[in-house]
C-alpha positions in Angstrom: -6.4 -12.6 -33.3 -4.1 -11.3 -35.4 -0.8 -9.6 -34.2 0.2 -5.8 -35.1 2.6 -4.0 -34.2 3.8 -4.3 -30.2 1.6 -2.1 -27.9 4.2 -0.6 -25.1 2.4 -0.6 -22.5 4.7 -1.4 -19.5 3.7 -0.2 -16.3 5.9 3.4 -15.0 6.4 4.2 -11.8 6.9 1.0 -10.1 7.5 1.9 -6.4 7.2 -1.9 -4.7 10.3 -3.7 -3.0 8.4 -6.8 -4.4 6.6 -7.2 -7.5 2.7 -6.2 -7.6 1.5 -10.0 -7.5 -2.5 -8.5 -6.7 -1.8 -7.4 -10.9 -2.3 -11.1 -11.6 -4.8 -12.0 -9.4 -7.2 -9.2 -10.8 -6.1 -10.6 -14.5 -7.8 -13.8 -13.0 -10.3 -12.2 -12.0 -10.9 -11.0 -15.6 -10.8 -14.6 -16.5 -13.1 -16.2 -14.0 -15.6 -13.8 -14.8 -15.7 -13.6 -18.8 -15.2 -17.5 -18.9 -18.7 -18.0 -16.1 -20.9 -16.0 -19.0 -19.3 -17.9 -22.0 -21.3 -20.8 -22.3 -25.2 -18.5 -21.4 -24.4 -16.4 -24.6 -23.6 -19.1 -26.9 -26.5 -20.6 -25.6 -28.6 -17.5 -25.8 -28.6 -17.0 -29.5 -31.2 -17.8 -31.7 -30.6 -21.0 -34.1 -29.7 -19.1 -37.5 -28.9 -15.6 -36.0 -25.9 -15.5 -38.2 -24.9 -11.9 -36.9 -25.7 -12.3 -33.6 -23.5 -15.6 -33.8 -20.8 -13.6 -35.6 -20.3 -10.9 -32.7 -20.8 -14.0 -29.6 -18.1 -15.7 -31.3 -15.5 -12.7 -32.3 -16.5 -12.1 -28.4 -15.6 -15.8 -27.2 -11.9 -15.5 -29.6 -10.7 -12.8 -27.7 -10.9 -14.7 -24.4 -9.8 -17.6 -25.5 -6.8 -15.8 -26.9 -6.8 -14.1 -23.9 -5.6 -17.1 -22.1 -3.8 -17.9 -24.6 -1.2 -14.7 -24.1 -1.3 -14.9 -20.6 -0.5 -19.0 -20.7 2.2 -18.7 -23.2 3.7 -15.4 -21.3 4.6 -17.5 -18.2 5.8 -20.8 -20.4 8.4 -18.7 -21.8 9.2 -16.1 -19.2 7.9 -17.1 -15.6 8.1 -21.4 -15.5 12.0 -21.0 -16.6 13.3 -18.0 -13.8 11.3 -19.9 -11.0 12.6 -23.5 -12.3 16.3 -21.7 -12.3 15.3 -20.4 -9.1 12.9 -22.0 -6.6 14.6 -25.8 -7.8 12.9 -27.1 -4.8 9.2 -26.4 -5.9 10.2 -27.8 -9.8 7.3 -30.2 -8.8 4.5 -27.2 -8.5 5.9 -25.9 -12.2 5.3 -28.8 -13.7 2.1 -28.8 -12.6 1.5 -25.4 -13.8 2.8 -26.5 -16.7 0.1 -30.4 -17.4 -2.8 -27.2 -16.2 -1.3 -25.0 -19.0 -1.5 -28.4 -21.5 -4.6 -29.7 -19.8 -6.3 -26.3 -21.0 -5.1 -25.7 -23.9 -6.5 -29.1 -24.7 -9.4 -27.7 -24.2 -8.9 -24.5 -26.4 -8.1 -26.1 -28.9 -12.0 -28.1 -28.7 -13.7 -25.1 -28.1 -12.0 -23.0 -31.3 -13.1 -26.3 -33.3 -16.8 -26.5 -32.4 -17.0 -22.4 -32.3 -15.9 -22.7 -35.8 -18.5 -25.0 -36.9 -21.3 -23.1 -34.9 -20.4 -19.9 -36.4 -20.5 -21.0 -39.7 -24.3 -22.7 -39.0 -25.4 -21.4 -35.5 -27.9 -24.1 -34.4 -28.5 -25.7 -31.2 -26.4 -28.9 -31.6 -23.5 -27.7 -32.4 -24.0 -24.2 -30.6 -24.6 -26.9 -26.9 -21.3 -28.7 -28.5 -19.4 -25.1 -27.6 -21.3 -24.0 -24.8 -20.3 -27.5 -22.5 -16.5 -27.5 -24.6 -16.7 -23.8 -23.0 -18.2 -24.9 -19.3 -15.5 -27.6 -18.9 -12.3 -24.9 -19.5 -14.1 -22.9 -17.6 -13.6 -25.5 -14.5 -10.2 -26.3 -15.3 -9.2 -22.5 -15.4 -10.5 -21.9 -12.4 -8.8 -24.8 -10.8 -5.8 -23.5 -11.9 -5.9 -20.2 -11.1 -7.0 -21.4 -7.5 -3.0 -23.2 -7.4 -1.3 -20.0 -9.2 -2.5 -18.0 -6.7 -2.1 -20.5 -3.8 1.3 -21.2 -4.5 3.3 -19.8 -7.7 2.6 -16.3 -6.5 4.4 -16.6 -3.1 7.4 -17.7 -5.2 7.2 -15.3 -8.0 7.3 -12.3 -4.7 10.6 -14.3 -3.3 12.1 -15.4 -6.4 11.5 -12.6 -8.8 12.6 -9.2 -9.3 9.7 -5.7 -9.9 11.8 -5.5 -13.2 11.0 -9.5 -14.3 7.6 -9.3 -13.3 7.3 -5.8 -15.7 8.5 -7.8 -18.4 6.3 -10.8 -18.0 3.3 -8.0 -18.4 4.6 -6.9 -21.4 4.7 -9.4 -23.1 1.7 -10.6 -22.2 0.7 -7.8 -23.4 2.5 -7.3 -26.8 0.9 -10.3 -27.9 -2.7 -8.3 -29.0 -2.9 -5.8 -31.6 -3.6 -2.4 -30.6 -7.5 -2.6 -31.7 -7.6 -4.8 -28.4 -6.8 -2.2 -25.8 -10.5 -0.9 -25.4 -11.8 -4.2 -24.6 -9.1 -4.9 -22.1 -9.1 -2.1 -20.6 -13.3 -2.5 -19.8 -12.7 -5.7 -18.8 -10.1 -4.5 -16.2 -12.7 -2.2 -14.9 -15.3 -3.7 -14.3 -13.7 -6.4 -12.3 -11.0 -4.3 -10.5 -11.4 -2.8 -6.9 -10.7 1.4 -6.8 -8.0 0.8 -5.7 -7.1 -1.8 -7.6 -7.7 0.0 -10.9 -5.8 3.2 -9.2 -2.6 0.9 -9.3 -3.3 0.3 -13.0 -4.7 3.3 -14.3 -1.4 5.4 -12.5 0.9 3.6 -13.7 -0.3 3.2 -17.1 1.6 5.2 -19.9 -0.4 8.9 -20.4 -1.0 8.3 -24.5 -2.5 4.3 -23.0 -5.2 6.5 -20.4 -5.8 9.0 -23.4 -6.5 6.3 -25.7 -9.4 4.7 -23.2 -10.3 8.4 -21.8 -11.2 9.8 -25.5 -12.4 6.8 -27.1 -11.8 3.3 -26.0 -14.6 3.6 -23.0 -17.3 4.6 -25.8 -15.9 1.5 -28.0 -15.6 -1.2 -25.1 -19.6 0.4 -24.0 -20.7 -0.6 -28.0 -18.7 -3.6 -28.7 -20.7 -5.1 -25.0 -24.1 -3.7 -26.4 -23.3 -5.7 -29.4 -21.7 -9.0 -27.6 -24.9 -9.1 -24.7 -27.2 -7.7 -27.6 -28.8 -4.9 -25.2 -28.2 -2.1 -28.1 -31.2 -0.7 -27.3 -30.1 -0.2 -23.6 -26.6 1.2 -23.1 -27.4 2.5 -20.2 -26.4 -0.6 -17.6 -22.4 -0.8 -18.9 -22.2 3.2 -19.7 -23.4 3.3 -15.1 -21.0 1.0 -14.5 -17.8 2.2 -16.0 -18.7 5.7 -14.9 -19.6 4.8 -11.3 -16.0 2.9 -11.1 -13.8 5.7 -13.1 -14.9 7.9 -10.3 -13.9 5.3 -7.3 -10.8 5.4 -9.1 -10.3 9.3 -9.4 -10.9 9.5 -5.3 -8.6 6.6 -4.9 -5.9 8.0 -6.8 -6.2 11.6 -5.4 -6.2 9.1 -2.0 -2.9 7.4 -2.8 -1.3 10.8 -4.0 -1.8 12.6 -0.6 -3.9 15.1 -3.3 -1.2 16.1 -5.2 -2.6 14.3 -7.8 -3.6 17.2 -10.1 -6.7 18.4 -11.3 -6.4 18.0 -15.0 -5.7 14.2 -14.3 -9.1 14.0 -11.7 -10.7 15.3 -15.2 -9.0 12.5 -17.0 -10.9 10.0 -15.1 -14.2 11.3 -14.0 -15.7 13.4 -16.6 -18.1 12.1 -19.2 -16.1 12.1 -22.4 -18.5 13.6 -24.3 -18.0 17.2 -22.0 -21.4 16.6 -19.9 -21.8 17.1 -17.1 -20.3 14.6 -14.3 -21.9 12.6 -12.2 -21.4 13.7 -9.2 -22.3 17.2 -7.7 -18.8 17.6 -6.4 -17.6 17.4 -9.6 -19.0 20.2 -11.4 -16.7 23.0 -11.5 -13.6 20.5 -12.5 -15.3 19.0 -15.4 -16.9 22.3 -16.7 
C-alpha cells in the first residue's frame, strides 16, 4: 500500500500513569478475526471471477499491510526500548523478533501467491494462497498469545505513556488517509463498548468527524463488496449502529454524565439524519 501524508491521530487525553496496553490486545483481536476469515474469502471466489477476486485481493493486501506496519513499528521502536531497559528479558525480545521474521516469511509467500491468484483466479492458485494464509494465521496467533502474556507486562513496567503513544502513532503513520474508514470499522467491529469508548474518546475530533460523516458508510459499502453481500447491507450496518449505541452509553458513564449532547449525537445518530435506533435517543437525534 502506497504511503501518503501521515495521519496525525495521536491519542489525546491520556490520564493513566501506565501505558494502556489493552489497546494492543484490541489490535490483536482485529488480526485474529480478520485473518481467520481470509482463507475462506479466497476459497469462496468462483473460478475466473476477476472483479470478485480483485475485491478480495485488495482486502487481503490491506490486512497483510496492517500486520507489517504494526510489526515494523515494534521492530523499529519497541524492541530497542525493551532491550535497553529490560536486559534480563533480552531472550524474550529476541524470540519476538524471530516470530516476526517467521510471520514476514509467510507474508511474503502470501503476497506472491496473491499476485498469481489475482491475475488468474482459479482453484489451484486460490488453494495455494488460502493455505499460506492459514499458516500465517497460526503463526500470528502463536506470536500474539506470547506477546500478550509476556511482553505487555514488560511494557507496563518499562515503557512510558508518551512512548506507548509514540508506538501507536508510528504504526498509524504508515497508512494512507484513505485507510482510515477500514481501520475504524475493524476496530469497532471487535472492541467492547468500553474499549471502543476508550479509543474513540481519545481520538481528535476531526478523525471522529471523518468517521461520523462519511467513514462509517464507506466502510459498510466496502465490506459489502468484500463479503459479496451487496444485496443485503443490513447486517454490517446494524452491527455498527448497535456498537455505536453501546459506545455512546460507555462514554456517558465514563464521563459521569459530563459528556455533552453534541458528542452523544456524534456517536449514536444515524449519519443520514434519520431516526435513531433506540427510542430514548429521539430527543437528541431529532
